[in-house]
VOLUM-954162 format. One line per 8 residues: their letters; for each residue x, y, z of N, C-alpha, C. Coordinates in nm, 3 decimals, decimal comma. Example, Ala and Ser with C-alpha at 12.3 -4.5 7.8 and 13.67 -1.06 7.14 Angstrom:
as	1,319:-0,569:0,780:1,230:-0,450:0,780:1,320:-0,330:0,780 | 1,285:-0,225:0,708:1,367:-0,106:0,714:1,290:0,003:0,787
end
This chain:
msrivarp	6,345:2,541:4,711:6,328:2,556:4,566:6,198:2,631:4,542 | 6,204:2,735:4,460:6,084:2,811:4,426:6,001:2,738:4,323 | 5,869:2,747:4,337:5,775:2,679:4,247:5,709:2,781:4,154 | 5,705:2,750:4,023:5,641:2,835:3,924:5,549:2,746:3,839 | 5,424:2,788:3,821:5,332:2,715:3,734:5,320:2,793:3,602 | 5,345:2,724:3,492:5,339:2,787:3,362:5,195:2,832:3,330 | 5,185:2,945:3,263:5,053:2,998:3,227:5,042:3,004:3,073 | 4,923:3,018:3,021:4,907:3,022:2,875:4,979:3,142:2,813
ltresfae	5,040:3,118:2,698:5,108:3,221:2,623:5,008:3,299:2,540 | 5,003:3,430:2,559:4,921:3,519:2,477:5,009:3,637:2,434 | 4,965:3,708:2,331:5,040:3,826:2,292:5,051:3,926:2,405 | 4,942:3,941:2,482:4,940:4,041:2,590:5,032:3,997:2,705 | 5,025:3,870:2,745:5,105:3,825:2,859:5,254:3,818:2,826 | 5,289:3,807:2,699:5,429:3,790:2,659:5,492:3,919:2,603 | 5,412:4,021:2,582:5,459:4,143:2,514:5,585:4,204:2,575 | 5,596:4,201:2,709:5,712:4,262:2,773:5,841:4,178:2,752
fgdvidig	5,827:4,055:2,699:5,942:3,967:2,682:5,982:3,948:2,536 | 5,889:3,959:2,443:5,920:3,932:2,302:5,794:3,921:2,221 | 5,803:3,849:2,110:5,693:3,837:2,014:5,634:3,697:2,017 | 5,503:3,689:2,007:5,434:3,561:1,983:5,417:3,548:1,832 | 5,455:3,434:1,780:5,446:3,408:1,635:5,334:3,307:1,614 | 5,226:3,353:1,553:5,115:3,263:1,522:5,025:3,325:1,416 | 4,928:3,251:1,375:4,832:3,305:1,278:4,727:3,378:1,359 | 4,737:3,508:1,354:4,647:3,593:1,433:4,688:3,735:1,415
gdnhypin	4,623:3,821:1,488:4,654:3,964:1,479:4,584:4,028:1,362 | 4,610:4,157:1,344:4,540:4,235:1,242:4,617:4,250:1,111 | 4,744:4,217:1,110:4,827:4,246:0,993:4,835:4,124:0,900 | 4,724:4,100:0,827:4,724:3,990:0,731:4,644:4,030:0,608 | 4,677:3,965:0,496:4,612:3,999:0,371:4,628:3,883:0,272 | 4,541:3,876:0,173:4,549:3,767:0,074:4,664:3,791:-0,023 | 4,726:3,678:-0,065:4,829:3,680:-0,169:4,803:3,563:-0,264 | 4,882:3,554:-0,367:4,871:3,441:-0,463:4,732:3,427:-0,519
ggkaeryh	4,676:3,537:-0,565:4,542:3,533:-0,624:4,435:3,493:-0,527 | 4,455:3,522:-0,400:4,355:3,490:-0,297:4,360:3,346:-0,248 | 4,459:3,270:-0,292:4,472:3,129:-0,249:4,553:3,112:-0,124 | 4,609:3,220:-0,072:4,690:3,213:0,050:4,666:3,342:0,131 | 4,680:3,331:0,261:4,670:3,449:0,349:4,804:3,470:0,416 | 4,863:3,591:0,398:4,992:3,621:0,458:4,971:3,692:0,591 | 5,027:3,637:0,697:5,028:3,700:0,830:5,165:3,765:0,840 | 5,165:3,897:0,827:5,284:3,977:0,796:5,347:4,036:0,921
dlataeaq	5,481:4,040:0,918:5,561:4,114:1,018:5,528:4,068:1,160 | 5,540:3,939:1,186:5,506:3,882:1,315:5,616:3,903:1,419 | 5,740:3,921:1,375:5,853:3,936:1,466:5,966:4,002:1,391 | 6,059:4,061:1,462:6,175:4,125:1,404:6,297:4,045:1,436 | 6,371:4,001:1,335:6,497:3,930:1,353:6,608:4,033:1,368 | 6,690:4,017:1,472:6,803:4,108:1,500:6,933:4,034:1,477 | 7,027:4,101:1,410:7,162:4,044:1,390:7,260:4,159:1,393 | 7,341:4,164:1,500:7,441:4,269:1,517:7,578:4,206:1,536
gpnarvli	7,680:4,287:1,530:7,818:4,240:1,554:7,888:4,212:1,423 | 8,016:4,170:1,432:8,098:4,148:1,315:8,045:4,038:1,222 | 8,033:4,068:1,096:7,989:3,973:0,992:7,852:3,911:1,025 | 7,766:3,989:1,087:7,636:3,938:1,132:7,544:3,907:1,012 | 7,467:3,803:1,029:7,367:3,765:0,930:7,256:3,688:1,000 | 7,139:3,686:0,942:7,027:3,610:0,995:7,034:3,470:0,938 | 7,023:3,369:1,026:7,025:3,227:0,987:6,887:3,167:1,005 | 6,857:3,068:0,922:6,738:2,985:0,939:6,785:2,843:0,950
smvrgtpy	6,750:2,778:1,061:6,793:2,642:1,089:6,673:2,559:1,134 | 6,695:2,429:1,148:6,592:2,341:1,205:6,654:2,270:1,325 | 6,575:2,248:1,428:6,620:2,181:1,551:6,517:2,075:1,590 | 6,563:1,961:1,631:6,475:1,858:1,687:6,502:1,857:1,838 | 6,399:1,896:1,915:6,412:1,902:2,060:6,356:1,777:2,126 | 6,421:1,736:2,235:6,381:1,620:2,314:6,305:1,669:2,437 | 6,195:1,602:2,474:6,118:1,649:2,590:6,192:1,633:2,723 | 6,153:1,713:2,817:6,206:1,712:2,952:6,104:1,653:3,046
afplkltm	6,148:1,601:3,158:6,057:1,553:3,264:6,007:1,671:3,344 | 5,883:1,660:3,394:5,824:1,764:3,476:5,787:1,709:3,613 | 5,800:1,789:3,719:5,837:1,932:3,712:5,982:1,948:3,666 | 6,005:2,054:3,590:6,135:2,084:3,536:6,217:2,157:3,644 | 6,339:2,112:3,663:6,429:2,179:3,755:6,510:2,280:3,674 | 6,479:2,408:3,691:6,547:2,516:3,617:6,667:2,564:3,696 | 6,786:2,544:3,640:6,909:2,585:3,708:6,992:2,681:3,623 | 6,956:2,699:3,495:7,035:2,780:3,404:6,945:2,846:3,302
verhpfgs	6,976:2,970:3,268:6,913:3,041:3,158:7,024:3,097:3,069 | 6,986:3,138:2,948:7,084:3,190:2,854:7,027:3,313:2,785 | 7,120:3,387:2,720:7,077:3,499:2,634:7,176:3,515:2,522 | 7,137:3,593:2,424:7,217:3,611:2,302:7,241:3,760:2,282 | 7,364:3,808:2,308:7,391:3,954:2,305:7,391:4,018:2,168 | 7,408:3,937:2,059:7,417:3,993:1,926:7,294:3,974:1,840 | 7,199:3,894:1,884:7,086:3,871:1,795:6,967:3,811:1,865 | 6,852:3,825:1,799:6,729:3,764:1,846:6,732:3,615:1,818
qafiplsp	6,634:3,542:1,875:6,623:3,400:1,848:6,474:3,364:1,847 | 6,431:3,306:1,737:6,290:3,267:1,722:6,278:3,114:1,711 | 6,176:3,060:1,778:6,145:2,917:1,770:6,003:2,903:1,718 | 5,987:2,835:1,603:5,858:2,818:1,539:5,837:2,667:1,526 | 5,737:2,610:1,598:5,718:2,466:1,592:5,668:2,422:1,454 | 5,712:2,306:1,412:5,668:2,251:1,283:5,558:2,146:1,303 | 5,508:2,135:1,422:5,395:2,046:1,453:5,303:2,122:1,548 | 5,177:2,083:1,557:5,082:2,156:1,641:5,085:2,113:1,788
rpflvivc	5,207:2,103:1,845:5,221:2,066:1,985:5,267:2,187:2,066 | 5,224:2,198:2,189:5,272:2,305:2,275:5,414:2,279:2,324 | 5,481:2,382:2,367:5,610:2,369:2,433:5,622:2,473:2,543 | 5,719:2,455:2,631:5,737:2,545:2,746:5,829:2,657:2,709 | 5,793:2,778:2,751:5,873:2,898:2,728:5,906:2,958:2,865 | 6,035:2,979:2,895:6,075:3,041:3,021:6,157:3,165:2,987 | 6,123:3,277:3,051:6,194:3,404:3,028:6,217:3,475:3,159 | 6,318:3,563:3,161:6,351:3,642:3,278:6,392:3,783:3,232
hdgdegpg	6,345:3,883:3,306:6,399:4,016:3,283:6,541:4,021:3,338 | 6,615:4,120:3,297:6,748:4,143:3,351:6,732:4,201:3,492 | 6,797:4,142:3,589:6,796:4,194:3,727:6,923:4,271:3,758 | 6,937:4,311:3,882:7,054:4,389:3,922:7,183:4,311:3,907 | 7,177:4,179:3,932:7,298:4,099:3,927:7,278:3,975:3,838 | 7,212:3,991:3,726:7,186:3,880:3,636:7,038:3,863:3,613 | 6,993:3,744:3,578:6,851:3,721:3,548:6,763:3,744:3,671 | 6,646:3,802:3,647:6,546:3,818:3,751:6,463:3,693:3,766
ephafita	6,350:3,705:3,832:6,258:3,594:3,855:6,206:3,536:3,722 | 6,210:3,403:3,707:6,159:3,342:3,583:6,009:3,352:3,569 | 5,964:3,360:3,445:5,821:3,357:3,409:5,805:3,240:3,310 | 5,706:3,157:3,330:5,690:3,036:3,247:5,556:3,043:3,174 | 5,557:3,004:3,047:5,441:3,005:2,960:5,431:2,872:2,886 | 5,310:2,835:2,853:5,281:2,721:2,766:5,223:2,775:2,636 | 5,284:2,739:2,523:5,231:2,784:2,396:5,104:2,708:2,364 | 5,018:2,770:2,286:4,907:2,700:2,224:4,963:2,621:2,107
pgqgvnyp	4,896:2,517:2,063:4,946:2,443:1,948:4,972:2,534:1,828 | 5,091:2,526:1,772:5,129:2,605:1,656:5,190:2,740:1,687 | 5,188:2,788:1,809:5,247:2,916:1,844:5,399:2,904:1,854 | 5,469:3,009:1,812:5,610:3,021:1,830:5,643:3,148:1,906 | 5,771:3,168:1,936:5,814:3,287:2,007:5,940:3,345:1,941 | 5,959:3,474:1,962:6,081:3,542:1,920:6,135:3,615:2,042 | 6,258:3,579:2,085:6,323:3,647:2,197:6,411:3,757:2,139 | 6,396:3,882:2,185:6,487:3,987:2,138:6,627:3,962:2,196
rnlwhgvl	6,726:4,027:2,138:6,862:4,006:2,187:6,869:4,048:2,334 | 6,952:3,980:2,408:6,978:4,003:2,552:6,863:3,965:2,646 | 6,762:3,897:2,599:6,657:3,848:2,690:6,700:3,714:2,746 | 6,703:3,701:2,877:6,732:3,574:2,941:6,615:3,478:2,914 | 6,647:3,354:2,876:6,543:3,257:2,851:6,592:3,116:2,880 | 6,497:3,026:2,903:6,530:2,886:2,921:6,563:2,823:2,787 | 6,608:2,697:2,795:6,640:2,624:2,675:6,512:2,575:2,609 | 6,522:2,532:2,486:6,405:2,478:2,411:6,351:2,357:2,485
tpigeaqd	6,222:2,359:2,520:6,163:2,257:2,607:6,032:2,202:2,552 | 6,043:2,101:2,461:5,921:2,033:2,417:5,853:1,960:2,533 | 5,726:1,935:2,519:5,649:1,867:2,622:5,601:1,733:2,567 | 5,634:1,624:2,635:5,574:1,494:2,606:5,641:1,411:2,498 | 5,687:1,470:2,392:5,752:1,394:2,284:5,846:1,488:2,207 | 5,935:1,427:2,128:6,028:1,507:2,047:5,950:1,599:1,955 | 6,008:1,713:1,925:5,940:1,812:1,844:6,042:1,885:1,756 | 6,006:1,914:1,631:6,089:1,987:1,537:6,052:2,134:1,533
flvvdrgg	6,154:2,219:1,518:6,135:2,364:1,516:6,214:2,425:1,405 | 6,160:2,531:1,347:6,233:2,622:1,261:6,293:2,726:1,356 | 6,423:2,753:1,345:6,489:2,850:1,431:6,545:2,962:1,345 | 6,518:3,084:1,382:6,572:3,203:1,314:6,658:3,276:1,417 | 6,789:3,282:1,391:6,874:3,353:1,485:6,997:3,410:1,413 | 7,097:3,451:1,485:7,209:3,526:1,433:7,332:3,438:1,413 | 7,397:3,453:1,299:7,528:3,395:1,275:7,627:3,509:1,258 | 7,755:3,477:1,264:7,860:3,578:1,248:7,973:3,553:1,347
dgsnleec	8,067:3,645:1,345:8,183:3,632:1,434:8,146:3,670:1,577 | 8,219:3,615:1,670:8,197:3,643:1,812:8,095:3,547:1,872 | 8,103:3,531:2,002:8,011:3,441:2,073:7,879:3,510:2,098 | 7,770:3,446:2,054:7,636:3,501:2,070:7,561:3,423:2,180 | 7,633:3,367:2,274:7,570:3,292:2,380:7,630:3,326:2,515 | 7,546:3,363:2,610:7,586:3,385:2,749:7,495:3,300:2,837 | 7,553:3,215:2,919:7,474:3,132:3,011:7,491:3,182:3,154 | 7,386:3,166:3,232:7,390:3,203:3,372:7,334:3,087:3,454
hlshayei	7,414:3,034:3,544:7,367:2,932:3,636:7,311:3,001:3,755 | 7,184:2,975:3,782:7,105:3,049:3,884:7,155:3,018:4,024 | 7,139:3,114:4,116:7,183:3,097:4,252:7,102:2,991:4,326 | 6,980:2,969:4,285:6,898:2,858:4,337:6,807:2,808:4,227 | 6,766:2,685:4,242:6,683:2,619:4,140:6,536:2,660:4,154 | 6,467:2,655:4,042:6,321:2,674:4,039:6,260:2,547:3,985 | 6,143:2,510:4,036:6,067:2,398:3,983:5,954:2,456:3,898 | 5,952:2,414:3,771:5,850:2,464:3,677:5,747:2,353:3,658
ylpdgma	5,622:2,385:3,686:5,513:2,288:3,675:5,427:2,324:3,556 | 5,374:2,222:3,492:5,273:2,241:3,388:5,138:2,261:3,454 | 5,045:2,330:3,389:4,911:2,345:3,444:4,847:2,208:3,462 | 4,751:2,197:3,550:4,682:2,069:3,571:4,626:2,019:3,440 | 4,639:1,888:3,419:4,586:1,826:3,300:4,683:1,816:3,185 | 4,801:1,878:3,195:4,905:1,869:3,089:5,014:1,774:3,135 | 5,067:1,702:3,041:5,180:1,615:3,073:5,258:1,581:2,947
end
């Protein structure tokens, strides 16, 4: 079994896989008479295919035991998928580039409290993985006709470890 240690999620380290959604970056400005700051255009929602539309949902995720045994990843051929935590807790993010015969080597990241991610369409990724306790998320993804889910059971398992000091 291959071992992978999750690393901190940053805009730079995640850029090749998708968008980091957080309060940061250069594209922000005051609104509502200066009583609020808008952090603008943090990610692009994609919705393609028959009768496609962008959906906003909420999900309550249950934590997993670590080390995590990764045996399956998924992707969405018709639309992006964003996960935005509704609490300041970190969660695990697993992504894979497309390889010659399916998903390539997994990459694992730990979000900072309050960070979310947006996976572009067709990016292989792990399932929603809260750490330590149940966690609620705002999810932005695609609705419409046709199946927007493809799962791949990996040829061998990976063990995903949290960095020292996390549990």
